[in-house]
N, C-alpha and C positions, 0 to 999 in steps of 0.2 A: 418254248424253244425246243426244237428237236435235237436228239443226240448228235447228229451229224454237224449241226451248226455249232453246238457246244464244243465239239472236238476241233472244229476249224478255228474257233476263237482261241482256244487254248494253244493249239499248235502254231498258229500264225502270229502269236505274240500280241494279239489285240485285246487280251482279257482285261488288262488294266484300263485301256481306253474305253472299252464298252462299259465297264463298271463306273468309271468316272462320269461318263455321259448319262448314266442312269438307265442304260439299255439292258443291263444285266444285273439282276438282284440276287445276291448270294446270301442265303439265310444261315445264321450261325446256330449252333446247338442251343445256345442260351436263348436266342430269339424264338426257337421252336419249343421252348419250355423245359429244356433239360438242365439238370443241376446235379453236381456230385453230392450225394447224401453223406451225412456224418457217419462215422464208423459204427455208432450205436443204432443206426437205422437197421431194421431187421434184415438179416442175410438170407439169401438162398443157399450160399455155400462159402467156404473159405478155400482158396487155392494155395497149395504148397508144392514144393519140389523136393523129392527125397534126397538127402545128403549123400554125396559120394566123391566129391572132388578132393583128392589127397593133398593138393596144395593148400586148400582151405582148412581141411580137417585131417591132420596126419593120422597114421594108424593107431597111435597111442591114445587118441581122443575120439575117434569116429564112433566107437560103441557108445560112449557117453552122449554124443550128439544124437545118435539114433534113439537113445532112451528119452532124451528131451523131446524129440518128435513124438514118441509114443505117448508121453504125458500130455502134450498139447492136443494130439488127435483124440485121445480118450475123453478129454474135457469138452472139446468142440463138438464131437459127434453126438452128444446128448441133445444138442439144440439145433444142429444144422448139418448139411452135407459137407463132407471134406473131400475135395478134389485134389488128387495127388499125381504129380508128374513122375513117371518112371520111363526109362529109355525103351524098354521092351518087355515082353512076357517073362523073360528070365528074371529081370529086376522086380517085376510085379510079384512073382512067386517068392522071391527072397524077402520082400517086405511083408508079404502075408505070413510067412513063417516067423518073422520077427514079432508080428502082432500075436500070433498063436502062443509064442513063448512068454508073452506078457499077459496072457489070458484075455486078450482083447477080441471083440467080434468085429465083423466087417459092416455092421449097421451104419448106414449113411456115408460109407466110404466108396468113392468112385475113382478108379485108376484110369489115367490117360497115358497112352504110349506116345509121349512127346519128349524128344531128346533135349535135355538141358545140360549145361556144363556145371552150373552152380545153383545155389538155393535161393537167391535173392529175388523172389517173385515180386516183392513190393516194388522193385525198381524196374523190372522188365515186363511184367504182366500189364495188360491194359487197365485203365481206370474206368470203372463203370459209372455212367451217369444215367439219371432217371427222369422221365417225364411222367409225373404223377397223374396229371390230368388225362393223358392218352394211354397211360399204363404201358409205357414203352421203356426199354433200356437200350443204350448204345455203348459199345465198348470203344473207348478212346485209346488208340495205340500210339504212344509216343516213341521216338527213337531212343534206344538205349545204347550209349557208346562207352560202356564200362567206366563210368565216372571220369569222363574226360580222357578217354583212351589210355587209362592206366594199365589195363590188362587185355592184351589183344585176344587171348584165348577165350575170353568171356564175351566177346562181341557176338558170338553165335546166339547168345541168350536173347538178343533182340528178336531174332527169328522165332525162338521158343515162345516169346510173348505174342507174336503174330499167330502162332498156332493155338495158343490159349484163346485169343480173340475169336478165331474161326470156330474152335470147338464149343465156345459158349453159345453159339447159335444166334447171337444178336447182330444187328447192324454194326458195322465197324467204321469209325472215323479216324483219319490219320492226319494230325496237324503237321507232321513232317519237321518237327523240331525236337531237340533233346530235352527230356524231362524224366526224372525218376520219382516214383510214388513216395519214397521216403523223404523227399525234399519239401513236401507240402503237408499241411493238415487243415481240415475244414470243419466248420460247425454245422454244415447242412442248411444254413440260413443265409448264405451269401458271403461269409467271411472266410478268408484263407490266410494262413500264416506260413511264411517261408523265411529263408535267410539270403542276404546279399552274397555271402561267401559262396553259396552253391549256385543259385540261379543267375548270378551275374558273372560267374566264372567264365573266363575267356575260352576255356576248352569245352564248353557246352555249346553256346550259341553266340559266337563272337560277332555275328552279323546283326544281332538284335540289341536294341536299347532296352533299358528298364521299362519304359512305357510300352514298348512293343511286346515285351514278355507278359506284362500285365494284361494286354489285350488278348493274347492267346489264352491265358488263364480264365479270363472272363468269357470269351467266346466258346471255349470248349468244355469248361467245367461249370459254367453258370455262375461265376463269382461276381460279386458287386464290389467288394473291398479287399485289398491285399495289404496285410500288415508285414512289413519288412523288418525282421530281426537282423542282427549283424553276423556273428560267427557261431559255429558249433563247438563241440568239445574236442579236447586233445585226444589223439588216437583214432579219430574217425577219419578214414581215408576217403570218404565220400564228399569231402569239402563242405562239411557243415550241414548235414541233414537235420531237419527240424524235429524228426521223430526221436532224436536223442536228447532234445532239450525242452520242448514245449508242446503240449497236447491239449486239445479241447476235450472237456468232459461234459459240457452241455453248451447250449448256444451262446452263453454269456461268460463262461468260466473256463480258465485254463489251469492246468498244472504245469509249473515251470521249475526246472532244476536250478538250484543255487549251490554254490561251493562256499562253505563257511571258512575254510582255511585260506587266509589271504595270500599265503605264499604259493598256493597251488595255481598252475597256469589257467585253470578253468574259472578262477574267481572273477577276474575282471570282465571277460566276455559275457559270462552268465549274469553278472550284475547289470551290465549295460542292456542286455536283452530284457531283464526284469523291468527296468525303467521304461523301456519302449512299450511294453505290454500295459503298464499302468497308465501311461499317457494316452493309450488308445481306448481307455474306458472299460477294460475287461476286469472281471473279478479274477484275482490271481491267487492261487494256492501255491505256496512255496514248498518245495520238497528237497531236502538235502541230498546231495550226490553220495553214492557209496564211496568208501575210501578208495584211494588210488590202487589199481591192480596193475602191477608192472611185471613183465617177463623180461629176460635178458635183452631182447632186441627192440622192445617197444612197450608202450602203455596200451592196455586194452580199453576200448570205448564202452565201459560199463555204465549203464544209466537205467534208472527206474522208469524214465519216460518212454522206453521202448516196449511198452505194454501193448496188448492187442485186445480189442473189445469184441467178444463173440456174442451170440444171441443170448446165452444163459450164463456166460462166464467172462472173466477178465483174466487173461494170461499175463502174469507179472514176473519179469526176471528179477531174481534175488541172488545175493552173492555171499551169504554167510557173513553179513556185515552188520554193524551196530545199528544202521539205519533201515534195515530190512523191515522190521516190525512197523516202523512209522510209515513206510511206503505201503505196506499191506493195509494198515488201518485207514490211511488216506484214500486209497482206491476203493475200499469197501464203503466208506462214507459217500464217495462220489457216485457209486453204483450199488445202492442198497438192495436192488432186486436181482443182482447178478452175483455169482460166487467168484470171489477172487482166488485164483489158483496160483500160488507162488511156485516158481520153477527155478531151481538152481541152474543158472545159465552161463557160468564162467566159460565152459568149453565151447558153447555156441558163440559167445562174444570173442573167443580166440580167433574166429574167422572174420572178425571186423564188423559183425552185425549182431542183432538180437532177435527177439521174438517177433516184433513188429516187422522187421526187415524180411522175414521169411514167409510172411503171410500177405494175401490180398483178398479183400472181401468182395463178394459178388452180391449185390443187393437184391432184395425180394420186392416184387410188386404186390401190394396188398389190394 
């Protein structure tokens, strides 16, 4: 079918009729052999956006957050490229000076002059899917609506995600529905974990049913099975992102957070999620939550599950907590061939997110 005919079909409202009659076959990414790889699949790069939003990180903590970024980048650049969004050349020079002050080199670091408002690339960057047979990558760019239109000023970052997709140089696919990368986790073999609290939230895609959302996940990410957990943790304003509660560490095993204090508000929902995971036949490693971190106005969404798996390291948020050591040892056992890098992340979590929230992996084709 030629482009003019395709354009006529779409614009004349005949697309559904033609598809129903079998005259128009629309191939999905899954049908073409694409699948979202697990995070431990080899990376070409990790995408980050340099922190600068004073509403997210006030002047009294921004230096600490920049230092966290330096620790992350220093660990990642030993095994992969690190692609950093900065607004312009002035910001690039500022960041380079920061690296110099820390004794860091610019090996494997690439700057992109892409304006962003905030740092949460996990949620507004594209998700990269891989066709191993044909050795192709496609950037799937979902709509980012600032977690259900909570923050109007951050809606710009959906455009920043489009610019990342364009800069990646890959083909781009746009499902045209709302989805954040932190709301899902995959094992690279067809299984995906998410939460009902987030993906069924009426301020995301109120026009879609649960079954329809599953269809999008399967068509665009190559998923076979969706495991639906219930709710996320208290203090998480993303409406229950799964990367704060449960993560795959291999095709059959997940780490999931548990709250041992029965009076804590996280105890009941995390226990319910644990039971769901066990019923789905997964091997489950239970990891206790860090102690509650509260500031005058709210509780911080501190969680060990918000780790990031790089090529040669695992970046793990820690909180000077009694459970830090257990978290470090557990992750090291799960990834014996990678170095676990504990990073004190309290000031990062002040901004409502963690290490996984500010990263997005770009897979490598072997």
